[in-house]
C-alpha positions as a Markdown table, in Angstrom:
| # | Residue | x | y | z |
|---|---|---|---|---|
| 1 | Met | 254.2 | 410.4 | 229.3 |
| 2 | Tyr | 251.0 | 407.1 | 229.6 |
| 3 | Phe | 248.3 | 406.4 | 227.2 |
| 4 | Ile | 245.4 | 404.1 | 228.2 |
| 5 | Gly | 244.0 | 401.6 | 225.5 |
| 6 | Tyr | 240.7 | 399.9 | 225.6 |
| 7 | Asp | 239.3 | 396.9 | 224.7 |
| 8 | Ile | 235.8 | 396.4 | 224.6 |
| 9 | Gly | 235.4 | 392.9 | 224.7 |
| 10 | Ser | 232.0 | 390.7 | 224.7 |
| 11 | Ser | 233.4 | 388.9 | 227.8 |
| 12 | Ser | 235.5 | 391.8 | 229.6 |
| 13 | Ile | 236.5 | 395.2 | 228.9 |
| 14 | Lys | 240.7 | 395.4 | 229.1 |
| 15 | Ala | 242.6 | 398.5 | 229.7 |
| 16 | Ser | 246.5 | 398.4 | 230.2 |
| 17 | Leu | 248.3 | 401.9 | 230.5 |
| 18 | Leu | 251.4 | 401.5 | 228.3 |
| 19 | Glu | 254.8 | 404.4 | 229.1 |
| 20 | Ala | 254.8 | 406.1 | 225.8 |
| 21 | Gly | 259.1 | 407.0 | 225.8 |
| 22 | Asn | 260.0 | 403.0 | 225.9 |
| 23 | Gly | 256.5 | 401.2 | 225.4 |
| 24 | Arg | 256.3 | 399.6 | 227.8 |
| 25 | Thr | 252.9 | 398.0 | 229.9 |
| 26 | Val | 253.3 | 399.4 | 233.4 |
| 27 | Ala | 249.5 | 397.9 | 234.3 |
| 28 | Gln | 247.0 | 396.3 | 232.6 |
| 29 | Val | 243.4 | 395.4 | 234.0 |
| 30 | Ala | 240.4 | 393.2 | 232.8 |
| 31 | Tyr | 236.5 | 394.2 | 234.3 |
| 32 | Pro | 234.5 | 392.4 | 235.7 |
| 33 | Glu | 236.6 | 389.4 | 237.0 |
| 34 | Lys | 233.6 | 387.0 | 235.7 |
| 35 | Glu | 232.9 | 386.8 | 231.7 |
| 36 | Met | 230.1 | 389.3 | 231.1 |
| 37 | Gln | 226.7 | 387.5 | 230.5 |
| 38 | Ile | 225.2 | 387.6 | 226.4 |
| 39 | Gly | 221.6 | 388.5 | 226.9 |
| 40 | Ala | 219.9 | 385.5 | 224.3 |
| 41 | Pro | 215.6 | 386.5 | 224.2 |
| 42 | Gln | 215.4 | 384.3 | 222.0 |
| 43 | Ala | 217.5 | 381.6 | 220.1 |
| 44 | Gly | 220.2 | 383.2 | 217.8 |
| 45 | Trp | 219.6 | 387.0 | 219.8 |
| 46 | Ala | 223.1 | 388.0 | 221.8 |
| 47 | Glu | 222.2 | 391.6 | 223.2 |
| 48 | Gln | 224.4 | 393.3 | 225.6 |
| 49 | Asn | 223.5 | 396.4 | 227.7 |
| 50 | Pro | 226.0 | 399.0 | 226.8 |
| 51 | Glu | 225.6 | 401.2 | 229.8 |
| 52 | His | 227.4 | 398.0 | 231.0 |
| 53 | Trp | 230.2 | 398.0 | 228.7 |
| 54 | Trp | 231.1 | 402.1 | 230.8 |
| 55 | Glu | 230.4 | 400.9 | 234.1 |
| 56 | Tyr | 233.1 | 398.2 | 233.9 |
| 57 | Leu | 235.6 | 400.7 | 232.2 |
| 58 | Val | 235.7 | 403.2 | 234.6 |
| 59 | Gln | 235.7 | 400.4 | 237.3 |
| 60 | Ala | 238.6 | 399.1 | 235.0 |
| 61 | Thr | 240.3 | 402.7 | 234.7 |
| 62 | Lys | 240.3 | 403.7 | 238.8 |
| 63 | Lys | 242.7 | 400.4 | 239.1 |
| 64 | Leu | 244.3 | 400.9 | 236.0 |
| 65 | Leu | 245.7 | 404.5 | 237.8 |
| 66 | Ser | 245.7 | 403.0 | 241.7 |
| 67 | Asp | 247.7 | 399.4 | 240.5 |
| 68 | Ser | 250.0 | 401.8 | 238.2 |
| 69 | Gly | 250.3 | 404.2 | 241.2 |
| 70 | Val | 250.6 | 406.4 | 237.8 |
| 71 | Asn | 249.8 | 410.4 | 238.4 |
| 72 | Ser | 246.7 | 410.9 | 236.5 |
| 73 | Lys | 248.1 | 414.2 | 235.0 |
| 74 | Asp | 250.4 | 412.4 | 232.8 |
| 75 | Val | 248.0 | 410.3 | 230.7 |
| 76 | Lys | 247.8 | 412.0 | 227.4 |
| 77 | Ala | 245.6 | 410.2 | 225.2 |
| 78 | Ile | 243.5 | 407.3 | 224.6 |
| 79 | Gly | 242.7 | 404.4 | 222.3 |
| 80 | Val | 239.6 | 402.4 | 222.0 |
| 81 | Ala | 239.1 | 398.8 | 220.1 |
| 82 | Tyr | 235.9 | 397.3 | 220.1 |
| 83 | Gln | 233.8 | 393.8 | 219.5 |
| 84 | Met | 232.7 | 394.5 | 215.7 |
| 85 | His | 229.3 | 394.5 | 213.7 |
| 86 | Gly | 227.4 | 395.8 | 217.2 |
| 87 | Leu | 224.4 | 397.9 | 216.9 |
| 88 | Val | 223.7 | 400.1 | 219.6 |
| 89 | Leu | 221.2 | 403.0 | 219.3 |
| 90 | Val | 220.3 | 406.5 | 220.9 |
| 91 | Asp | 217.7 | 408.8 | 221.2 |
| 92 | Lys | 218.1 | 413.3 | 220.9 |
| 93 | Asp | 219.2 | 412.6 | 224.2 |
| 94 | Arg | 222.1 | 410.3 | 223.9 |
| 95 | Gln | 220.0 | 407.8 | 226.0 |
| 96 | Ile | 219.9 | 404.2 | 225.3 |
| 97 | Leu | 216.8 | 402.7 | 223.3 |
| 98 | Arg | 217.4 | 398.9 | 223.4 |
| 99 | Pro | 220.7 | 396.4 | 225.0 |
| 100 | Ala | 223.0 | 396.3 | 221.6 |
| 101 | Ile | 222.8 | 393.7 | 219.1 |
| 102 | Ile | 226.0 | 392.3 | 219.3 |
| 103 | Trp | 228.3 | 390.7 | 216.8 |
| 104 | Cys | 227.4 | 386.9 | 217.4 |
| 105 | Asp | 223.7 | 387.7 | 216.9 |
| 106 | Ser | 221.9 | 386.2 | 213.8 |
| 107 | Arg | 218.2 | 387.6 | 213.8 |
| 108 | Ala | 219.0 | 389.7 | 210.4 |
| 109 | Val | 220.8 | 386.6 | 208.2 |
| 110 | Lys | 217.3 | 386.4 | 205.9 |
| 111 | Tyr | 217.5 | 390.6 | 205.5 |
| 112 | Gly | 221.3 | 390.1 | 204.8 |
| 113 | Glu | 220.6 | 387.6 | 202.5 |
| 114 | Gln | 217.7 | 389.6 | 200.8 |
| 115 | Ala | 219.4 | 392.1 | 199.7 |
| 116 | Phe | 222.5 | 390.3 | 198.1 |
| 117 | Cys | 219.8 | 388.9 | 195.9 |
| 118 | Asp | 217.5 | 391.4 | 195.6 |
| 119 | Ile | 220.5 | 394.3 | 194.4 |
| 120 | Gly | 223.1 | 391.9 | 192.9 |
| 121 | Glu | 225.8 | 389.3 | 193.6 |
| 122 | Lys | 227.9 | 392.0 | 191.2 |
| 123 | Lys | 226.8 | 395.0 | 193.2 |
| 124 | Cys | 227.7 | 393.8 | 196.3 |
| 125 | Leu | 230.8 | 392.2 | 196.0 |
| 126 | Thr | 232.2 | 394.9 | 194.2 |
| 127 | Ser | 230.7 | 397.8 | 195.8 |
| 128 | Leu | 230.5 | 396.5 | 199.5 |
| 129 | Leu | 233.8 | 393.3 | 198.8 |
| 130 | Asn | 230.8 | 391.5 | 201.0 |
| 131 | Ser | 227.0 | 390.1 | 201.0 |
| 132 | Pro | 225.3 | 392.3 | 203.6 |
| 133 | Gly | 225.3 | 389.2 | 205.4 |
| 134 | Asn | 224.2 | 389.6 | 209.3 |
| 135 | Phe | 226.1 | 392.9 | 209.8 |
| 136 | Thr | 225.3 | 395.9 | 211.0 |
| 137 | Ala | 222.9 | 397.2 | 208.6 |
| 138 | Ser | 221.2 | 394.1 | 208.2 |
| 139 | Lys | 220.6 | 394.4 | 212.0 |
| 140 | Leu | 219.2 | 398.2 | 211.9 |
| 141 | Lys | 217.1 | 397.0 | 209.1 |
| 142 | Trp | 215.9 | 394.0 | 211.8 |
| 143 | Val | 214.8 | 396.8 | 214.6 |
| 144 | Arg | 213.2 | 398.9 | 211.0 |
| 145 | Glu | 211.0 | 396.0 | 210.2 |
| 146 | Asn | 210.7 | 394.4 | 214.0 |
| 147 | Glu | 210.6 | 397.4 | 216.3 |
| 148 | Pro | 209.2 | 400.7 | 214.3 |
| 149 | Glu | 209.0 | 402.2 | 218.1 |
| 150 | Ile | 212.4 | 402.2 | 219.4 |
| 151 | Tyr | 213.1 | 402.9 | 215.0 |
| 152 | Arg | 211.1 | 406.0 | 214.8 |
| 153 | Lys | 213.0 | 407.2 | 217.8 |
| 154 | Ile | 216.4 | 407.2 | 217.0 |
| 155 | Tyr | 218.9 | 409.9 | 216.6 |
| 156 | Lys | 222.0 | 407.9 | 215.4 |
| 157 | Ile | 223.4 | 404.2 | 215.3 |
| 158 | Met | 227.0 | 403.7 | 216.9 |
| 159 | Leu | 229.2 | 400.5 | 216.7 |
| 160 | Pro | 230.2 | 399.6 | 220.1 |
| 161 | Gly | 233.4 | 401.6 | 220.3 |
| 162 | Asp | 231.4 | 404.7 | 218.8 |
| 163 | Tyr | 229.4 | 404.5 | 222.0 |
| 164 | Ile | 232.3 | 404.3 | 224.2 |
| 165 | Ala | 233.7 | 407.2 | 222.3 |
| 166 | Met | 230.9 | 409.1 | 222.8 |
| 167 | Lys | 230.6 | 408.3 | 226.7 |
| 168 | Leu | 234.6 | 409.8 | 226.3 |
| 169 | Thr | 234.3 | 413.1 | 224.8 |
| 170 | Gly | 230.3 | 413.5 | 224.4 |
| 171 | Asn | 231.2 | 413.6 | 220.2 |
| 172 | Ile | 229.2 | 411.2 | 218.2 |
| 173 | Asn | 231.4 | 410.1 | 214.9 |
| 174 | Thr | 232.8 | 406.8 | 213.7 |
| 175 | Thr | 235.5 | 405.6 | 211.2 |
| 176 | Pro | 235.8 | 404.5 | 207.5 |
| 177 | Ser | 237.5 | 401.1 | 209.0 |
| 178 | Gly | 234.1 | 401.2 | 211.9 |
| 179 | Leu | 231.4 | 401.9 | 208.3 |
| 180 | Ser | 233.4 | 398.8 | 206.2 |
| 181 | Glu | 232.8 | 396.8 | 209.5 |
| 182 | Ala | 228.9 | 397.7 | 209.2 |
| 183 | Ile | 229.1 | 397.1 | 205.7 |
| 184 | Leu | 228.1 | 400.7 | 205.0 |
| 185 | Trp | 231.1 | 401.6 | 203.6 |
| 186 | Asp | 231.2 | 401.5 | 199.4 |
| 187 | Phe | 234.2 | 400.6 | 198.5 |
| 188 | Glu | 234.2 | 401.7 | 195.3 |
| 189 | Glu | 232.9 | 405.8 | 195.9 |
| 190 | Asn | 235.2 | 405.8 | 198.9 |
| 191 | Thr | 232.2 | 406.5 | 201.2 |
| 192 | Lys | 229.2 | 406.0 | 203.2 |
| 193 | Ala | 227.3 | 403.4 | 200.8 |
| 194 | Asp | 225.0 | 405.0 | 200.3 |
| 195 | Phe | 222.4 | 402.6 | 198.1 |
| 196 | Leu | 222.7 | 400.0 | 200.6 |
| 197 | Leu | 220.9 | 402.5 | 202.9 |
| 198 | Lys | 218.1 | 403.8 | 200.4 |
| 199 | Tyr | 217.3 | 399.5 | 199.3 |
| 200 | Tyr | 217.1 | 399.0 | 203.0 |
| 201 | Gly | 215.0 | 402.6 | 203.5 |
| 202 | Leu | 217.2 | 403.7 | 206.4 |
| 203 | Asp | 217.7 | 406.6 | 207.0 |
| 204 | Glu | 221.1 | 408.2 | 206.3 |
| 205 | Gly | 220.9 | 410.9 | 209.0 |
| 206 | Met | 221.5 | 408.3 | 211.6 |
| 207 | Ile | 225.0 | 407.7 | 210.4 |
| 208 | Pro | 227.1 | 409.4 | 212.1 |
| 209 | Asp | 229.8 | 412.0 | 211.6 |
| 210 | Ile | 232.8 | 410.6 | 209.9 |
| 211 | Val | 236.8 | 411.0 | 211.3 |
| 212 | Pro | 240.1 | 409.2 | 210.6 |
| 213 | Thr | 241.0 | 406.2 | 212.4 |
| 214 | Phe | 244.7 | 407.3 | 213.8 |
| 215 | Ser | 243.3 | 411.4 | 214.7 |
| 216 | Ser | 242.4 | 414.0 | 217.4 |
| 217 | Gln | 238.1 | 412.3 | 218.1 |
| 218 | Gly | 237.6 | 414.3 | 221.1 |
| 219 | Lys | 238.7 | 415.1 | 224.5 |
| 220 | Leu | 237.3 | 414.1 | 227.6 |
| 221 | Thr | 234.3 | 415.9 | 228.8 |
| 222 | Lys | 234.4 | 417.1 | 232.2 |
| 223 | Glu | 231.8 | 414.5 | 233.3 |
| 224 | Ala | 234.2 | 411.6 | 232.3 |
| 225 | Ala | 237.0 | 413.1 | 233.2 |
| 226 | Glu | 235.6 | 413.3 | 236.9 |
| 227 | Gln | 234.0 | 409.4 | 236.8 |
| 228 | Leu | 237.9 | 408.4 | 235.0 |
| 229 | Asn | 239.9 | 410.2 | 237.8 |
| 230 | Leu | 241.5 | 411.9 | 234.6 |
| 231 | His | 241.4 | 415.6 | 233.2 |
| 232 | Thr | 239.3 | 416.9 | 230.4 |
| 233 | Ala | 242.9 | 417.4 | 228.7 |
| 234 | Val | 243.0 | 414.1 | 227.5 |
| 235 | Glu | 242.6 | 413.1 | 223.8 |
| 236 | Val | 240.8 | 410.4 | 222.5 |
| 237 | Ser | 243.2 | 409.8 | 219.1 |
| 238 | Tyr | 242.8 | 406.4 | 217.9 |
| 239 | Arg | 239.3 | 404.0 | 217.2 |
| 240 | Ala | 239.0 | 400.4 | 216.0 |
| 241 | Gly | 236.9 | 397.3 | 215.5 |
| 242 | Asp | 239.2 | 394.4 | 217.7 |
| 243 | Gln | 240.3 | 392.4 | 214.9 |
| 244 | Pro | 242.5 | 395.2 | 212.9 |
| 245 | Asn | 242.7 | 396.2 | 216.1 |
| 246 | Asn | 244.4 | 393.2 | 217.2 |
| 247 | Ala | 246.3 | 392.6 | 213.7 |
| 248 | Phe | 247.6 | 396.6 | 214.7 |
| 249 | Ser | 248.7 | 395.7 | 217.7 |
| 250 | Leu | 250.8 | 392.6 | 216.0 |
| 251 | Asn | 252.0 | 395.1 | 213.6 |
| 252 | Val | 250.6 | 393.7 | 211.1 |
| 253 | Leu | 249.9 | 396.0 | 208.5 |
| 254 | Glu | 251.6 | 395.1 | 205.6 |
| 255 | Pro | 250.1 | 392.6 | 202.2 |
| 256 | Gly | 250.9 | 389.0 | 203.4 |
| 257 | Glu | 251.3 | 389.8 | 206.8 |
| 258 | Ile | 248.8 | 387.7 | 209.0 |
| 259 | Ala | 247.5 | 388.2 | 212.5 |
| 260 | Ala | 245.2 | 385.5 | 214.9 |
| 261 | Thr | 243.6 | 385.7 | 217.5 |
| 262 | Ala | 241.5 | 382.6 | 219.4 |
| 263 | Gly | 239.5 | 384.7 | 222.6 |
| 264 | Thr | 235.3 | 384.3 | 222.8 |
| 265 | Ser | 235.6 | 384.0 | 219.0 |
| 266 | Gly | 238.8 | 383.2 | 217.0 |
| 267 | Val | 240.3 | 385.3 | 214.3 |
| 268 | Ile | 242.7 | 385.0 | 211.5 |
| 269 | Phe | 242.8 | 388.3 | 209.4 |
| 270 | Gly | 245.4 | 388.8 | 206.5 |
| 271 | Val | 246.2 | 392.1 | 204.9 |
| 272 | Ser | 246.1 | 392.7 | 201.5 |
| 273 | Asp | 246.6 | 396.2 | 198.9 |
| 274 | Gln | 244.3 | 394.6 | 196.5 |
| 275 | Ala | 240.1 | 394.5 | 196.8 |
| 276 | Gln | 239.8 | 390.5 | 197.4 |
| 277 | Phe | 236.8 | 389.1 | 198.2 |
| 278 | Asp | 235.1 | 385.2 | 198.4 |
| 279 | Pro | 231.8 | 385.0 | 196.3 |
| 280 | Arg | 230.3 | 383.2 | 198.6 |
| 281 | Ser | 231.3 | 385.6 | 201.1 |
| 282 | Arg | 232.2 | 382.8 | 203.6 |
| 283 | Val | 235.5 | 385.3 | 204.6 |
| 284 | Asn | 234.9 | 389.2 | 204.6 |
| 285 | Thr | 236.6 | 391.8 | 203.8 |
| 286 | Phe | 237.3 | 395.3 | 205.6 |
| 287 | Leu | 239.2 | 398.3 | 205.5 |
| 288 | His | 242.3 | 398.0 | 207.7 |
| 289 | Val | 243.6 | 400.6 | 210.2 |
| 290 | Asn | 245.7 | 402.3 | 207.8 |
| 291 | Asn | 244.1 | 402.6 | 204.7 |
| 292 | Ser | 244.7 | 405.1 | 202.9 |
| 293 | Leu | 243.9 | 406.1 | 199.1 |
| 294 | Ser | 247.5 | 406.3 | 198.2 |
| 295 | Asn | 248.4 | 403.3 | 199.8 |
| 296 | Pro | 245.3 | 400.8 | 200.2 |
| 297 | Arg | 245.1 | 398.3 | 203.3 |
| 298 | Asn | 242.3 | 395.8 | 203.2 |
| 299 | Gly | 241.9 | 393.2 | 205.9 |
| 300 | Val | 240.4 | 389.9 | 204.9 |
| 301 | Leu | 238.8 | 388.2 | 208.0 |
| 302 | Leu | 237.7 | 384.5 | 208.6 |
| 303 | Cys | 235.5 | 384.5 | 211.7 |
| 304 | Leu | 234.8 | 381.8 | 214.0 |
| 305 | Asn | 231.9 | 382.5 | 216.6 |
| 306 | Gly | 232.1 | 379.1 | 218.8 |
| 307 | Val | 236.4 | 379.1 | 220.0 |
| 308 | Gly | 236.8 | 380.7 | 223.8 |
| 309 | Ile | 233.0 | 379.8 | 224.3 |
| 310 | Gln | 232.8 | 376.7 | 223.3 |
| 311 | Tyr | 236.0 | 375.8 | 226.2 |
| 312 | Ala | 234.5 | 378.5 | 228.7 |
| 313 | Trp | 231.3 | 376.1 | 228.4 |
| 314 | Leu | 232.9 | 372.9 | 228.6 |
| 315 | Lys | 235.2 | 374.8 | 231.5 |
| 316 | Asn | 232.2 | 374.8 | 233.5 |
| 317 | Leu | 230.6 | 372.1 | 232.1 |
| 318 | Ile | 233.2 | 369.0 | 234.0 |
| 319 | Gly | 234.6 | 371.7 | 236.4 |
| 320 | Ser | 237.8 | 371.6 | 235.7 |
| 321 | Gly | 238.3 | 374.6 | 237.9 |
| 322 | Asp | 240.4 | 376.8 | 235.4 |
| 323 | Tyr | 242.0 | 376.6 | 231.9 |
| 324 | Glu | 245.5 | 376.1 | 232.9 |
| 325 | Leu | 244.1 | 372.5 | 234.6 |
| 326 | Met | 242.4 | 372.4 | 231.0 |
| 327 | Asn | 245.2 | 372.5 | 228.8 |
| 328 | Lys | 247.4 | 370.0 | 231.1 |
| 329 | Met | 244.7 | 367.3 | 230.7 |
| 330 | Ala | 244.5 | 368.0 | 226.8 |
| 331 | Ser | 248.0 | 367.9 | 226.5 |
| 332 | Glu | 247.8 | 364.2 | 228.6 |
| 333 | Ile | 246.0 | 362.6 | 225.4 |
| 334 | Ser | 247.1 | 362.0 | 222.3 |
| 335 | Ala | 246.7 | 363.8 | 218.9 |
| 336 | Gly | 243.1 | 362.5 | 217.9 |
| 337 | Ala | 241.4 | 362.0 | 221.1 |
| 338 | Asp | 241.3 | 358.3 | 220.1 |
| 339 | Gly | 238.7 | 359.2 | 217.6 |
| 340 | Leu | 236.4 | 361.5 | 219.5 |
| 341 | Leu | 235.4 | 364.6 | 217.0 |
| 342 | Val | 234.0 | 367.9 | 218.4 |
| 343 | His | 232.3 | 370.8 | 215.2 |
| 344 | Pro | 232.6 | 374.0 | 217.7 |
| 345 | Phe | 229.4 | 376.1 | 215.7 |
| 346 | Gly | 227.6 | 376.6 | 218.8 |
| 347 | Asn | 227.5 | 380.3 | 218.6 |
| 348 | Gly | 225.4 | 381.5 | 216.3 |
| 349 | Ala | 225.7 | 381.4 | 212.9 |
| 350 | Glu | 229.0 | 381.1 | 211.1 |
| 351 | Arg | 230.0 | 383.4 | 208.2 |
| 352 | Val | 232.3 | 380.6 | 207.0 |
| 353 | Leu | 229.5 | 378.1 | 207.1 |
| 354 | Glu | 227.6 | 381.0 | 204.9 |
| 355 | Asn | 225.8 | 381.8 | 207.5 |
| 356 | Lys | 224.4 | 378.7 | 208.4 |
| 357 | Asn | 224.1 | 378.0 | 212.2 |
| 358 | Ala | 225.3 | 374.1 | 212.6 |
| 359 | Gly | 225.1 | 373.9 | 216.2 |
| 360 | Ala | 228.1 | 372.1 | 218.2 |
| 361 | Thr | 228.3 | 368.4 | 218.1 |
| 362 | Ile | 230.4 | 365.4 | 219.5 |
| 363 | Ser | 231.1 | 362.4 | 217.3 |
| 364 | Asn | 231.9 | 359.3 | 217.8 |
| 365 | Ile | 231.6 | 358.8 | 222.1 |
| 366 | Asn | 232.8 | 355.7 | 223.4 |
| 367 | Phe | 231.4 | 355.0 | 226.6 |
| 368 | Asn | 234.1 | 352.7 | 226.8 |
| 369 | Ile | 237.3 | 355.1 | 226.2 |
| 370 | His | 236.6 | 358.7 | 226.4 |
| 371 | Asn | 236.5 | 360.7 | 229.5 |
| 372 | Lys | 236.9 | 364.8 | 230.5 |
| 373 | Lys | 240.9 | 365.1 | 229.1 |
| 374 | His | 239.1 | 363.1 | 225.8 |
| 375 | Leu | 236.6 | 365.7 | 225.9 |
| 376 | Thr | 238.8 | 369.2 | 226.3 |
| 377 | Arg | 241.8 | 367.2 | 223.7 |
| 378 | Ala | 239.1 | 366.8 | 220.7 |
| 379 | Ala | 237.7 | 370.3 | 221.8 |
| 380 | Leu | 240.6 | 371.7 | 221.0 |
| 381 | Glu | 241.3 | 370.4 | 217.9 |
| 382 | Gly | 237.7 | 371.0 | 216.5 |
| 383 | Ile | 238.8 | 374.8 | 216.9 |
| 384 | Val | 241.3 | 373.8 | 214.5 |
| 385 | Phe | 239.7 | 372.4 | 212.1 |
| 386 | Ala | 237.5 | 375.2 | 212.0 |
| 387 | Phe | 240.8 | 377.2 | 211.3 |
| 388 | Tyr | 242.1 | 375.0 | 209.0 |
| 389 | Tyr | 238.7 | 374.7 | 207.0 |
| 390 | Gly | 238.6 | 378.7 | 207.1 |
| 391 | Ile | 242.5 | 379.5 | 206.3 |
| 392 | Asp | 241.6 | 376.9 | 203.2 |
| 393 | Ile | 238.6 | 379.4 | 202.0 |
| 394 | Met | 241.4 | 382.5 | 202.6 |
| 395 | Lys | 243.6 | 381.0 | 200.0 |
| 396 | Glu | 240.9 | 382.0 | 197.4 |
| 397 | Thr | 241.6 | 385.3 | 198.2 |
| 398 | Gly | 244.8 | 385.9 | 197.5 |
| 399 | Ile | 246.1 | 385.1 | 201.8 |
| 400 | His | 248.1 | 382.5 | 202.3 |
| 401 | Ala | 249.1 | 381.3 | 206.0 |
| 402 | Asp | 252.9 | 380.8 | 205.7 |
| 403 | Lys | 253.5 | 382.6 | 209.0 |
| 404 | Ile | 250.8 | 384.0 | 211.5 |
| 405 | Arg | 251.7 | 386.2 | 214.5 |
| 406 | Ala | 249.3 | 386.4 | 217.6 |
| 407 | Gly | 249.4 | 387.5 | 221.0 |
| 408 | His | 250.7 | 385.0 | 224.2 |
| 409 | Ala | 246.8 | 384.6 | 225.2 |
| 410 | Asn | 244.0 | 382.8 | 225.3 |
| 411 | Leu | 243.9 | 379.8 | 223.4 |
| 412 | Phe | 247.4 | 380.1 | 222.3 |
| 413 | Leu | 248.5 | 379.5 | 226.2 |
| 414 | Ser | 247.4 | 375.8 | 225.0 |
| 415 | Lys | 250.9 | 374.1 | 224.1 |
| 416 | Val | 247.8 | 371.4 | 222.0 |
| 417 | Phe | 246.2 | 374.3 | 220.5 |
| 418 | Ser | 249.1 | 376.3 | 219.1 |
| 419 | Lys | 251.3 | 372.8 | 217.7 |
| 420 | Ser | 248.3 | 371.8 | 216.6 |
| 421 | Leu | 247.7 | 374.8 | 213.9 |
| 422 | Ala | 251.3 | 375.8 | 213.4 |
| 423 | Ser | 250.9 | 371.2 | 212.1 |
| 424 | Ile | 248.2 | 371.8 | 210.2 |
| 425 | Ser | 248.4 | 374.4 | 208.8 |
| 426 | Gly | 252.2 | 374.3 | 208.1 |
| 427 | Ala | 252.4 | 377.7 | 209.2 |
| 428 | Val | 254.9 | 379.3 | 211.8 |
| 429 | Ile | 253.9 | 381.0 | 214.8 |
| 430 | Glu | 254.5 | 383.6 | 216.0 |
| 431 | Leu | 253.8 | 384.8 | 219.9 |
| 432 | Phe | 254.2 | 388.4 | 220.7 |
| 433 | Asp | 253.7 | 389.8 | 224.5 |
| 434 | Thr | 250.7 | 392.1 | 223.4 |
| 435 | Asp | 247.0 | 392.3 | 222.9 |
| 436 | Gly | 244.3 | 394.6 | 222.2 |
| 437 | Ser | 244.5 | 396.7 | 224.6 |
| 438 | Gln | 248.0 | 397.7 | 224.7 |
| 439 | Gly | 247.3 | 397.8 | 220.5 |
| 440 | Ala | 245.3 | 400.5 | 220.9 |
| 441 | Ala | 247.0 | 402.1 | 223.4 |
| 442 | Arg | 250.3 | 402.5 | 221.2 |
| 443 | Gly | 247.7 | 403.7 | 218.4 |
| 444 | Ala | 246.4 | 406.6 | 220.9 |
| 445 | Gly | 249.9 | 407.7 | 220.4 |
| 446 | Met | 250.5 | 407.5 | 216.7 |
| 447 | Gly | 246.7 | 409.2 | 216.6 |
| 448 | Ile | 248.5 | 412.3 | 218.4 |
| 449 | Asn | 251.4 | 411.9 | 216.4 |
| 450 | Tyr | 253.7 | 411.2 | 219.2 |
| 451 | Tyr | 255.0 | 408.2 | 217.7 |
| 452 | Arg | 255.6 | 409.4 | 214.0 |
| 453 | Asn | 255.1 | 405.9 | 212.4 |
| 454 | Ala | 254.6 | 402.1 | 213.6 |
| 455 | Ser | 258.3 | 401.1 | 213.7 |
| 456 | Glu | 258.6 | 403.9 | 216.5 |
| 457 | Ala | 255.2 | 402.7 | 217.7 |
| 458 | Phe | 256.1 | 398.5 | 217.7 |
| 459 | Ser | 259.9 | 399.3 | 218.9 |
| 460 | Gly | 259.1 | 397.5 | 222.7 |
| 461 | Leu | 256.8 | 394.6 | 221.1 |
| 462 | Lys | 258.4 | 391.7 | 222.1 |
| 463 | Leu | 258.5 | 388.2 | 220.6 |
| 464 | Arg | 257.8 | 385.3 | 223.5 |
| 465 | Glu | 257.5 | 382.0 | 221.3 |
| 466 | Thr | 257.5 | 380.6 | 218.2 |
| 467 | Ile | 256.7 | 377.5 | 217.2 |
| 468 | Tyr | 257.3 | 375.1 | 214.3 |
| 469 | Pro | 255.1 | 373.3 | 212.4 |
| 470 | Asp | 255.5 | 369.2 | 212.6 |
| 471 | Lys | 255.2 | 367.2 | 209.8 |
| 472 | Asp | 254.4 | 363.9 | 211.3 |
| 473 | Leu | 251.8 | 365.6 | 213.5 |
| 474 | Asn | 250.6 | 367.4 | 209.6 |
| 475 | Lys | 250.2 | 363.6 | 208.2 |
| 476 | Arg | 248.3 | 362.8 | 211.3 |
| 477 | Tyr | 245.7 | 365.8 | 211.3 |
| 478 | Ile | 244.8 | 365.4 | 207.9 |
| 479 | Glu | 243.8 | 362.2 | 207.9 |
| 480 | Ile | 242.1 | 363.3 | 211.5 |
| 481 | Tyr | 240.6 | 366.6 | 209.2 |
| 482 | Lys | 238.9 | 364.2 | 206.3 |
| 483 | Arg | 237.2 | 362.6 | 209.5 |
| 484 | Trp | 235.8 | 366.0 | 210.8 |
| 485 | Leu | 235.2 | 367.8 | 207.0 |
| 486 | Lys | 233.3 | 364.8 | 206.3 |
| 487 | Ile | 230.7 | 364.9 | 209.5 |
| 488 | Leu | 230.9 | 368.6 | 208.4 |
């Protein structure tokens, strides 16, 4: 028996095939080979065509089955992880009405700020645990105000994962965790946030039906099965946003546990059993995948937009060829990059900066000293400093980063990055052989009750490396960080 996990990112579609009995990943694919483009019709906008996500998912699935040689009849369930906070709109014929407004789009900031003011900080923070901010609900308000002809045609709104689940099963639904990511969940009433919909003048009929995160969410339609070379008995049985799912993939489910990722964006995700919030919404609280009324589990999330995307931009700029070479270049320069400082805030409005679009900066350039190796080192250190800035804020919500779990992937493949983050934060970092698509596959197994609990689902999870803080490096970086902070 096998499970497929998908991770619908903004740079690629990742897919993993997991053997149920031993929890071993037998094949893994990322498609397309080049990073997907993000459209920016105007400054601060970020859009993608959802139909492309589906096209790439189809191609990834075919390659997954081909590479593994597994009989498609042995695939029993599918799990879906997806980029959070996006807005997908379909009409009654389930046709896309406009490109998806994705997570790093900042056009709706003013609507969220106005809502926070008009509804009141106390009501928003106690009921939503967040400001409406630049999240999905505010993006829908933007469509209502700026594209009324499109708004009138809307049948249902969806998050990116809801759209993929619709393409797989024909069903349009969402999850409590998903609605909380959209800032459409009322934590006090334990249902969708009707008061925010009313304030924004949004039709509550546009909100899909709600299904549990781990559950039978539908079987493949005949059309989807034919496109994927699978069979119609396959169930979609798990769905979660990429960051709660990343935490799940690392078996980070209980209070005090912390997960991190450093892909296109960077995230620290801490689990709490309390309704914690940051009064300034610089870090955000959402329902975790294993939340229940009897055992509340919330995720406090620090998100940094300009992480892997900055490193990709730099790779293209300096023509280094690949990330492995860049990581080697960075390692050849000492800590502090001879005074060069980078602020990696060049990918839209940053929540950690209270939704300001600060832009990226490179400071203290000395033409007689600095070269591309220095720039590469400073870029990694700038991301580390941004993480540390956010970790400091998270402490105010009761989240303390003493130990961080992450996948052995993306920027955590850089020893400079991993060691620098461990040293400045004082946290032990554990790197595991897993990623979001593998986590989604394990979630699919739990969703059909093949795995009775998380212990069974993660019995095959392997620790790859442990990185310990360096006290001397901590002192060095704290001094550099103070200069970085002063410029910020």
